[in-house]
N, C-alpha and C positions, 0 to 999 in steps of 0.2 A: 821458319823459312818456307817460302812457297816453292813448289817444285812441280815441273812438268816432265813427263817422260815419253819416249818414242817407244811404241810396240815394235818389237822385232819380229821379222819373219822367222820360220823354222831354220832355214839355212844360216842366216845371220847369227842365230843364237847358238847353233851348234856346229859352225864351220870347222873349228878345230878337231872335234871329235869326229866329223865325217871325212876330213881329209885324213886324219890318222888311221880310221879304219881302213880307208881306200888303200893307203900305201902299205899297211900291215897285211892287207889281202894280196896285194901285188907281191909282196915278199913270199908269202905262203905259195902263191902260184908258181914263181920262179923255182922255189925249193922243190915243190912237188914235180915240176916238169923235168928238173935234173934228176931226181930220183926214177922217174918213169922211163926216161930215154936211155939211161945207162950209158952215156958217152963219156969220153975221157975229156971233158972240158970243165973247167972251173968258172966259166963265165956266168953261168946261172947262180952259183954260189955267191959270187961277188955281187951280182944284182940283187940277190935275195937279201944278203947282209946290208947293202946300202938302203934298199927299199924299208927294211926293218928299222933302220936308224932314223930314217925320215919320219916314218910312223910314229916312233916313239917320241921325236922331237914335237910332233904335233900334239901327241897326248900331253906332253910336257907343258906346252904353251896353254892348253886348256886348263890344266891343273894350276899353272902360275897366274893366269890372268882370267880364270873363271869368275872370280868375285866382281870382275869389271864388265861382265855382261849387261849391256843397257847403255842408253844414251840419255842424258838428262840435262835440264837446264834448271838451276835453283837460284833464288835471289831473296834478299831481304833489304833493309835500308841502308846496309853498309857494303855488302859484297854481292858479286854475281859470279856464280860458279857454272861451268859447262864441262861435261865429260863426254868425250867420243866412244863409241863402241869399241871395246878392247884398246882403247887409245889413251890419248893424253888427257889430263885433267887440267883445265885452265880456272884460275880464280882471280878475279879482278875486284879492286876496291872501287866503289861507284865514284868516289871523290876524285879518283885519278883518271877516270875515262873521260875521253874527248867527246865520243859521240857514240850512241847505241841506236842502230836503225833496225826496225822490225818490218819487213816485207812479207809478201804471202809465202815466199819460199825460203827466205833467208834470214838469219839474225847476223848483223854486222856489228862487231864490237871494235871501236876504234879507241886504242889505249896509247899512252905515251911511249916514245921510243920504239914505234912499230911493233908493239907487243900485242897487238889485237888479234882477233881471229873472225872466221865466218862460218857459221853453223847452218847446215841446211835444216829446214823446217819440214820437210817432206815427211809424212809419217805422223806428224803431231796433228792432234784434233783442232777443229776451228775455235773451240772454246779455250784451248790452251794458248792458241796464238793470240786470242783476244785478251787473255790475261797479261801476256807479254806486251801487247800494244797499250793495254791500260796503264801499265808501270813505265814503260820506256819511250812512249810516243813524245812525251813533253820533256825529254833530256835534251 
């Protein structure tokens, strides 16, 4: 199966870890500010607890979807697969496709019953786009 992959930037690769660290640090900040101020308010405790939950949820998302880091398009003589970064996985049988269009910036897949999709080709190399055109321009 031929495969082309998009190189992801640092932020796109580690977005869940970065947001998890940010919200966890915000939680620590609110907790420390409550301890240092010594007021009779529980607002900072609630905010600290809420931000900790948000941070832990981001870490959980990274754990759950960490294996899906990356975006790729792969194909052979019978099937065309496309996976978005941290997202949905599409698989199409080539015999059921109506049309596949490869432009400089997009891959447009038209399938029966409006099941197609459009994939951005920004970030893919020119050689990878040429491979796609070589396979799907005559469809």
